C-alpha positions in Angstrom: 29.0 16.8 14.6 28.1 14.2 17.3 26.2 11.0 16.6 23.1 12.5 18.2 23.3 15.5 15.8 23.8 13.5 12.7 20.9 13.6 10.2 19.0 10.4 9.9 19.1 9.4 6.1 16.4 6.7 6.2 14.0 8.6 4.0 14.2 11.2 1.2 13.9 14.8 2.1 10.7 16.2 0.7 10.9 19.9 0.0 7.3 20.7 -0.8 7.0 24.3 0.1 6.4 25.8 -3.4 4.0 25.4 -6.2 5.6 23.9 -9.2 6.1 20.8 -11.3 7.3 17.7 -9.6 8.7 14.3 -10.8 7.6 11.7 -8.3 8.6 8.0 -7.9 7.1 5.7 -5.3 8.1 2.1 -4.7 6.6 -0.9 -3.0 8.2 -2.2 0.2 11.1 -4.5 -0.6 10.2 -4.0 -4.3 7.6 -6.7 -4.1 5.5 -7.1 -7.3 2.1 -6.5 -5.8 0.7 -4.9 -9.0 1.9 -7.7 -11.4 -1.3 -8.4 -13.3 -3.3 -6.2 -15.7 -6.2 -5.9 -13.2 -3.9 -4.7 -10.5 -2.1 -2.3 -12.7 -5.4 -0.9 -13.9 -6.5 -0.3 -10.3 -3.3 1.5 -9.4 -3.5 3.6 -12.5 -7.1 4.5 -11.9 -6.2 5.3 -8.2 -3.4 7.7 -9.3 -5.6 9.4 -11.8 -8.4 9.8 -9.2 -6.3 11.2 -6.4 -4.4 13.7 -8.5 -7.8 15.0 -9.7 -9.2 15.0 -6.2 -6.2 16.9 -4.8 -6.2 19.3 -7.8 -2.8 18.3 -9.1 -2.5 18.5 -12.9 -1.1 15.2 -14.0 1.1 15.5 -17.1 2.7 12.1 -17.5 2.7 8.8 -15.6 4.1 5.2 -15.8 2.7 2.5 -13.5 4.5 -0.8 -12.9 4.3 -3.9 -10.7 6.5 -2.5 -8.0 6.7 1.2 -8.5 5.3 4.2 -10.4 6.4 7.6 -11.7 4.5 10.7 -12.5 5.0 14.3 -13.4 2.4 16.7 -12.1 2.1 20.3 -11.0 0.2 22.1 -8.3 -2.7 24.3 -9.3 -2.2 28.0 -9.0 -4.7 28.4 -6.2 -2.9 25.9 -4.0 -0.8 27.5 -1.2 2.0 25.1 -1.8 2.9 21.5 -2.7 2.5 20.1 0.8 -0.6 18.2 -0.4 1.6 15.8 -2.3 2.4 13.7 0.9 -1.3 13.7 1.8 -2.3 12.8 -1.7 0.1 9.9 -1.9 -0.9 8.8 1.6 -4.5 8.4 0.4 -3.4 6.6 -2.8 -1.2 4.2 -0.8 -3.8 3.6 1.9 -6.5 2.8 -0.7 -4.3 0.5 -2.8 -2.8 -1.2 0.2 -6.3 -2.0 1.6 -7.4 -3.3 -1.8 -4.3 -5.4 -2.5 -4.3 -6.9 1.0 -8.0 -7.8 0.8 -7.4 -9.3 -2.7 -4.4 -11.4 -1.3 -6.1 -12.1 2.0 -3.1 -10.6 3.8 -4.3 -8.2 6.5 -1.9 -5.6 7.8 0.9 -6.2 5.2 3.1 -3.2 4.4 2.8 -2.6 0.6 4.4 0.8 0.0 7.8 2.0 1.1 8.3 5.6 0.3 8.3 8.2 -2.4 10.9 10.5 -3.9 10.2 13.9 -5.4 12.1 16.4 -7.5 10.9 19.9 -8.2 11.6 20.6 -11.9 12.8 24.1 -12.5 14.6 23.9 -15.8 12.8 23.4 -19.1 15.3 20.9 -20.5 15.2 18.8 -17.4 11.4 18.8 -17.5 11.3 17.8 -21.1 13.9 15.1 -20.7 11.9 13.7 -17.8 8.7 13.7 -19.9 10.6 11.6 -22.4 12.0 9.3 -19.6 8.5 8.8 -18.3 7.0 7.9 -21.6 9.9 5.6 -22.6 10.1 3.9 -19.1 8.3 0.7 -20.1 10.7 0.3 -23.0 13.6 0.9 -20.7 12.3 -1.9 -18.4 11.9 -4.2 -21.4 8.1 -4.6 -21.1 7.3 -3.3 -24.6 9.2 -2.4 -27.8 7.3 0.8 -28.4 6.2 3.1 -25.5 2.6 3.6 -26.7 2.0 -0.2 -26.5 2.3 -0.1 -22.7 -1.3 0.4 -21.3 -0.3 1.8 -17.9 1.5 4.9 -18.9 0.7 8.2 -20.6 2.6 7.7 -23.9 -0.4 6.6 -26.0 -2.5 9.4 -24.5 0.3 12.0 -25.1 0.8 10.9 -28.7 -2.9 11.2 -29.3 -3.4 14.7 -27.8 -0.1 16.5 -28.5 0.9 17.9 -31.9 3.2 15.4 -33.8 6.0 17.9 -33.8 5.9 18.3 -30.0 5.9 14.5 -29.6 8.9 14.2 -31.9 10.7 17.0 -30.1 10.2 15.6 -26.6 11.1 12.0 -27.7 14.5 13.4 -28.9 15.5 14.6 -25.5 18.3 12.5 -24.0 17.6 10.7 -20.8 20.9 8.9 -20.1 22.2 11.7 -17.9 19.1 12.0 -15.7 19.3 10.9 -12.1 16.2 9.0 -11.3 15.6 6.5 -8.6 14.6 3.6 -10.8 16.4 0.4 -9.8 13.3 -1.6 -10.1 12.7 -4.6 -12.3 9.0 -4.6 -13.0 7.0 -7.6 -14.5 3.6 -8.1 -16.0 2.0 -11.5 -15.8 
């Protein structure tokens, strides 16, 4: 393969041609902590909840941090495919970039870098990622117990799911998962 034929690995390959359940991670440009305060985290969380609703994605779990976020969601049955994920995140990123840049009086600054998605096709992988998502604030050292972190779905999940289901999901091991999560979030 010649240099001109070599694939350009600057961005993740998004294979969004099928309905399904997706694990998504998005990070800020240069991992800058744009969402480091409770107010900023609240705006980003509200933005994610709003766009997933507006684009008819069913959000199952989420974790919002100062320089990245994760969520698990699936496409609705009447959607042709998952191509709306890129558009949905484009809307979220444009809105939150505009808001953060106005707040910081920094016009034109790049806030978001990219996103990574994984279509979940195996039940054990899906359940392990649900556990990973809920425990992510603990992993990052922000809280001791997952449901204490206000900007993730752990508290909501524990409130609506049957206790046996919560215990079952929280038992799934996450150490073997491959997740793009080399971020070090903060909360001021």
